[in-house]
C-alpha positions in Angstrom: 101.4 65.2 99.8 100.7 68.4 97.9 101.3 71.9 99.3 98.7 74.6 98.9 99.3 78.4 99.3 96.7 81.2 99.2 97.5 83.3 96.2 96.3 86.9 96.6 96.3 87.2 92.8 93.6 84.7 92.4 92.0 85.0 95.8 92.1 81.2 96.5 94.4 78.4 97.7 96.3 76.8 94.9 98.6 73.8 94.7 102.2 75.0 94.8 104.6 73.6 92.4 107.8 75.6 91.6 108.4 76.5 88.0 111.8 74.8 88.1 111.7 71.3 89.7 113.5 71.2 93.0 114.1 75.0 93.2 112.0 77.8 94.6 112.6 81.4 93.6 111.3 83.8 96.3 111.3 87.6 96.7 110.1 89.4 99.9 110.0 93.2 100.3 112.5 94.3 102.8 112.6 97.4 105.1 113.1 101.1 104.3 116.2 101.7 106.3 115.5 104.8 108.3 114.6 103.4 111.7 114.8 100.3 113.8 112.2 97.6 112.9 109.0 97.4 114.8 106.8 94.4 115.4 104.7 95.0 112.3 107.9 94.9 110.2 109.0 91.7 112.1 105.9 89.7 111.1 106.7 89.3 107.4 110.3 88.6 108.4 109.3 85.7 110.6 106.4 84.5 108.4 108.4 84.2 105.2 111.5 83.0 106.9 109.4 80.1 108.2 107.9 79.4 104.8 111.5 79.4 103.4 112.6 77.0 106.2 109.6 74.7 105.5 110.3 74.6 101.8 113.9 73.7 102.6 112.6 71.0 104.9 110.6 69.6 102.0 113.9 69.4 100.1 113.7 72.5 97.8 116.7 74.6 97.1 115.4 78.1 97.9 116.8 81.3 96.3 115.5 83.9 98.8 115.9 87.6 97.9 115.0 90.5 100.2 115.8 94.1 99.3 116.9 97.1 101.3 115.3 100.4 100.3 118.2 102.6 101.2 117.1 105.6 99.1 113.7 107.0 99.9 112.0 110.2 101.2 112.0 108.8 104.7 115.7 108.0 104.6 116.5 111.4 103.2 114.4 113.1 105.9 116.1 111.1 108.7 119.5 112.0 107.2 118.6 115.7 107.3 117.5 115.4 110.9 120.8 113.8 111.8 123.0 115.9 109.6 124.5 112.9 107.9 124.7 111.5 104.3 121.6 109.5 103.5 123.5 106.3 102.6 125.4 106.5 105.9 122.2 106.6 107.8 120.8 103.7 105.7 124.0 101.7 106.4 123.6 102.1 110.2 120.0 100.9 110.1 120.8 98.0 107.9 123.3 96.8 110.6 120.6 97.3 113.2 118.2 95.3 111.1 120.5 92.3 111.0 120.9 92.6 114.8 117.1 92.6 115.4 116.4 90.0 112.8 119.1 87.7 114.2 117.5 88.0 117.7 114.3 86.6 116.1 116.4 83.8 114.5 115.6 84.9 111.0 118.0 83.2 108.6 120.0 85.4 106.3 118.5 85.8 102.8 120.4 84.4 99.8 120.8 88.0 98.6 120.1 91.5 100.0 120.2 93.9 97.0 120.2 97.6 97.7 118.5 100.3 95.6 121.6 102.4 95.6 123.6 99.6 94.0 121.1 99.1 91.2 120.5 102.6 89.8 121.8 101.6 86.3 119.4 98.6 86.2 116.5 100.8 87.3 117.3 103.4 84.6 117.4 100.7 82.0 114.0 99.4 83.2 112.5 102.8 83.0 114.0 103.4 79.6 112.4 100.2 78.3 109.0 101.2 79.7 109.3 104.6 78.0 110.3 103.0 74.7 107.3 100.7 74.8 104.9 103.6 75.5 104.2 102.8 79.1 106.1 105.7 80.6 106.4 109.4 79.9 108.7 112.2 81.2 107.3 115.4 82.8 109.6 118.1 84.2 112.5 115.9 85.2 110.1 113.2 86.6 109.0 110.0 84.8 105.6 108.5 85.3 104.0 105.1 84.5 100.9 105.5 82.4 98.4 103.3 84.2 95.8 103.5 81.5 98.2 101.7 79.1 98.2 98.6 81.3 94.7 97.1 81.1 95.3 94.5 83.8 95.9 97.3 86.4 94.0 96.5 89.6 94.0 92.7 89.2 96.0 92.0 92.4 94.1 94.5 94.7 90.7 93.8 93.0 90.2 97.5 92.4 88.6 99.1 89.4 90.9 101.8 87.9 87.9 103.8 86.7 86.4 103.9 90.2 89.8 104.8 91.7 90.3 107.6 89.2 86.8 109.0 89.9 87.5 108.9 93.6 91.0 110.3 93.4 91.8 113.6 95.2 92.8 116.6 93.2 96.6 116.7 93.0 98.9 119.6 93.2 101.1 117.9 90.6 99.4 118.6 87.3 102.2 117.1 85.2 100.6 113.7 85.6 98.2 112.7 82.8 96.2 110.5 85.1 95.9 110.8 88.9 96.6 107.1 89.1 100.0 107.4 87.3 102.9 106.9 89.6 106.5 108.0 89.6 109.2 105.8 88.1 111.9 108.5 88.4 111.9 111.7 90.6 113.8 114.8 89.8 116.3 115.7 92.5 115.4 118.4 95.0 117.9 120.7 96.7 120.4 118.8 98.7 119.0 115.4 97.9 121.0 112.4 96.7 120.9 112.2 92.9 122.2 110.1 90.0 122.5 111.2 86.4 119.8 109.9 84.0 118.4 110.6 80.6 115.8 112.7 82.3 118.2 114.7 84.4 119.6 114.2 87.9 117.3 112.3 90.3 116.5 109.0 92.0 114.1 106.1 91.5 110.5 105.9 92.6 109.7 103.3 95.2 107.9 100.7 93.1 110.3 100.4 90.2 113.1 99.4 92.7 111.6 96.1 93.8 110.4 95.0 90.4 113.8 95.7 88.8 115.8 93.9 91.5 113.3 90.9 91.6 113.6 90.4 87.9 117.4 90.8 87.9 118.0 88.1 90.4 115.0 85.8 90.0 113.9 86.3 86.4 110.3 86.6 85.1 107.7 84.1 86.3 109.4 83.5 89.6 107.6 81.4 92.2 106.7 83.5 95.3 106.5 87.2 96.0 105.7 88.1 99.6 105.1 91.0 101.9 102.6 92.6 104.3 99.0 93.1 103.3 99.6 96.9 103.4 101.8 96.5 100.3 99.1 95.0 98.1 98.1 98.4 96.9 99.8 100.4 95.6 103.2 98.9 95.9 102.7 95.3 94.6 100.0 96.4 92.2 102.5 98.8 90.7 105.3 96.3 90.7 103.1 94.0 88.5 102.3 96.8 86.1 105.9 97.9 85.6 107.4 94.4 85.4 104.8 92.9 83.0 104.6 96.0 80.8 108.4 96.0 80.6 109.1 92.3 80.2 105.9 91.4 78.4 105.3 88.3 80.5 104.2 87.2 84.0 106.1 88.7 86.9 105.4 86.4 89.9 103.3 83.3 90.1 102.2 83.3 93.7 101.5 86.4 95.8 101.4 85.9 99.6 100.5 88.6 102.1 100.5 88.4 105.9 97.9 90.2 108.0 98.3 93.3 110.1 99.3 93.5 113.7 96.8 95.6 115.6 96.9 97.4 119.0 93.4 97.7 120.5 92.1 96.7 117.1 94.0 99.5 115.2 96.7 98.7 112.7 100.2 99.1 114.2 102.1 101.8 112.3 104.6 104.6 112.8 102.1 107.2 111.6 99.7 106.2 114.4 102.4 106.2 117.0 101.3 102.8 118.3 104.2 100.8 117.1 106.6 98.8 119.3 110.3 98.3 118.4 111.5 94.7 118.2 114.5 95.5 120.4 112.3 97.0 123.1 110.0 94.0 123.2 113.0 91.7 123.2 114.3 93.5 126.3 111.1 92.4 128.2 110.4 89.0 126.6 112.6 86.2 125.2 113.3 86.9 121.5 112.3 83.4 120.5 109.0 83.8 122.4 108.3 86.8 120.3 108.9 84.6 117.2 106.5 82.0 118.7 103.9 84.8 119.3 104.1 85.8 115.7 103.7 82.1 114.5 100.8 81.2 116.9 98.3 82.9 114.6 97.8 82.0 110.9 99.9 84.4 108.8 96.9 85.8 106.9 94.9 86.6 110.1 95.4 89.8 112.2 97.2 89.6 115.5 96.2 91.9 118.3 99.3 92.8 120.3 99.3 92.6 124.1 101.5 91.4 126.9 99.3 88.4 127.7 99.9 86.9 124.3 103.7 87.3 124.7 103.5 85.8 128.2 101.6 82.8 126.9 104.3 82.4 124.2 107.0 82.4 126.8 105.2 79.6 128.6 104.8 77.7 125.4 108.5 78.1 124.6 109.4 76.9 128.1 107.3 73.8 127.6 109.2 73.0 124.4 112.6 73.8 126.0 111.8 71.6 129.0 111.1 68.6 126.6 114.4 69.3 124.9 116.2 69.2 128.3 114.5 66.0 129.3 115.5 64.4 126.0 119.1 65.6 126.5 119.2 64.1 129.9 117.8 60.8 128.6 120.4 60.7 125.8 123.3 61.3 128.3 122.0 58.5 130.6 121.6 56.1 127.7 125.2 56.9 126.5 126.5 55.9 130.0 124.2 53.0 130.5 124.2 49.3 129.3 123.6 49.6 125.5 121.4 46.4 125.4 118.2 47.1 123.5 115.0 47.5 125.5 111.5 48.6 124.6 109.5 50.0 127.6 106.9 51.5 125.3 109.4 52.9 122.8 107.7 51.4 119.8 104.5 53.1 120.7 106.3 56.5 121.2 108.0 56.1 117.9 104.7 55.5 116.1 103.1 58.5 117.9 106.0 60.7 117.0 105.6 59.9 113.3 101.8 60.5 113.5 102.4 64.0 115.0 105.1 64.7 112.4 102.5 64.0 109.7 100.0 66.3 111.4 102.6 69.0 111.5 103.4 68.6 107.8 99.7 68.5 106.9 99.3 71.9 108.7 102.2 73.5 107.0 101.1 72.1 103.6 97.7 73.8 104.2 98.8 77.4 103.4 101.6 77.4 106.0 99.3 77.0 109.0 101.8 77.5 111.8 99.0 77.7 114.4 98.0 74.1 113.7 101.7 73.1 113.3 102.4 74.5 116.8 99.5 72.5 118.2 101.1 69.3 116.8 104.4 70.3 118.2 103.0 70.8 121.7 101.3 67.4 121.5 104.6 65.9 120.5 106.3 67.5 123.5 103.5 66.1 125.8 103.9 62.6 124.4 107.6 62.7 124.9 107.3 64.0 128.5 104.8 61.3 129.4 107.0 58.6 128.0 110.1 59.8 129.8 108.2 60.3 133.1 106.7 56.8 133.1 109.6 54.7 131.6 112.6 53.8 133.8 114.5 52.3 130.8 113.8 54.3 127.7 114.5 52.7 124.4 117.4 54.4 122.6 115.9 54.4 119.2 112.7 56.0 120.5 114.6 58.7 122.3 116.8 59.4 119.2 113.7 59.6 116.9 111.9 61.9 119.2 114.9 64.1 119.5 115.4 64.3 115.8 111.8 65.1 115.0 111.5 67.7 117.7 114.6 69.5 116.6 113.6 69.4 112.9 110.1 70.7 113.4 110.6 73.1 116.3 114.1 74.2 115.4 114.8 73.8 111.7 111.3 74.7 110.5 109.7 77.0 113.0 113.0 78.4 114.2 112.1 78.3 117.8 115.3 76.8 119.2 117.9 79.2 118.0 121.5 78.2 118.0 121.5 76.4 121.3 124.4 74.0 121.5 123.4 70.4 121.9 126.9 68.8 122.1 129.4 68.7 125.0 128.0 71.7 126.8 124.4 70.3 127.3 125.8 66.8 128.1 128.2 68.4 130.7 125.4 70.4 132.3 123.2 67.3 132.5 126.1 65.3 134.1 126.8 68.0 136.6 123.2 68.3 137.6 123.0 64.5 138.1 126.0 64.8 140.4 124.6 67.7 142.3 121.2 66.0 142.8 123.0 62.9 144.1 125.0 65.0 146.6 121.8 66.7 147.7 120.0 63.4 148.0 122.8 62.0 150.2 122.5 65.1 152.4 118.7 64.6 152.8 119.3 60.9 153.7 121.6 62.2 156.5 118.9 64.6 157.5 121.3 67.4 156.7 118.4 69.7 155.6 120.4 72.9 155.8 122.8 71.6 153.1 120.0 70.2 150.9 118.1 73.5 151.1 121.3 75.5 150.4 121.9 73.5 147.2 118.3 74.0 146.1 118.4 77.8 146.8 121.7 78.4 145.2 120.6 76.6 142.0 117.5 78.7 141.9 119.6 81.8 142.0 121.4 80.4 138.9 118.1 79.9 137.1 117.8 76.2 137.8 114.8 74.7 139.6 114.7 71.4 141.4 111.5 69.5 141.6 111.2 66.6 144.2 108.7 64.0 142.8 107.8 60.5 143.8 110.0 59.2 141.0 113.0 61.3 142.2 114.4 64.8 141.8 114.2 66.5 138.4 115.6 69.9 137.3 114.7 72.5 134.8 115.8 75.9 133.7 113.8 78.8 135.0 
């Protein structure tokens, strides 16, 4: 089945086929490293991590590049506030980024290039633009001449003439056109600086990403991703620089996730309505935060509230409960008579495959994680029903259900983290079976005090016993 992605460049869904068979080259704009990441930063991290996971599930080798903007006005201002070198401040927040991204189970990118480590590449790119007539120096700065690039505005669907007419009067009169943007900035007093043909300074924001993307992925790479707020001016300017310099297409597919809002207003640091990922994860399970971000199609806005995160925690609990039941069933089957049996296993296996196809169809349709999650919940319900109504589950059915649940919920959506499934889970299931047997014997002796003590102490440990007509079951939480 073909996969389709919504390409911002064309404004429509297009069949996705990588330029190089079997290999996907993908670039996603990373953070400016001057603060901890907030939920708005986390959405593209989770969205494009999930897309990368799904492409790998489909069998592609994915080269995934995400940059760190470790030199920027915001980094410099934070360094001044803290009285530390800018790169030292950036290094600290890069470490904190990995901590927060790891909590959300975001896989490490293939490469994390940093601006500070690519100054020579950036200078070479600006020099090439100047040589080709697309850039001009002005007082130690260097600007990109927008009017020299006729396709400017193609990504954002903006008319340069209208943008110029509506532009505010600028203090900087060195620019020939108010739409021209900085490729190189002359160093101010006390700012980090590197030598260049135009004097000491540092790169402009936009040239950084296009230079690093081309260095590691080459022209015409497959996917460039980021938040919708980057469409203009950042990604528009990236295209202009890259295609003016290289003389060919920059990226084939442009994907952008929607905003996160709070009371219908965009979440941002400037509005003061942002929530740090680490603060949210102190109140809610980190993987429930990931589920919350995936429960809405990536191009649609998400309105942040506690109710949504609470619903995500309940959804995650449903999936984890199914994993636990499957783990118990696997342990019992391993200790039981291995003779084959059916008990409805064939029907379950068929239904598992149907729901796997539904999941794949949803992901193939522009990475629709909301529909994929619905298929995953249906899968969990089918498994739960089978295990609750079958005294002798069929080993092949249990194994198939376990494999598909782990692949879709864990490998693709990243909702199961690094939970260990080997000896530890088997040991826990065996110990719980023993404890439930001891409690049942106490109840048969009408030793209610002992039975209640066992139940209460387990609850204190986060394990709940449920007495049902089919026997006692346990779950976490």
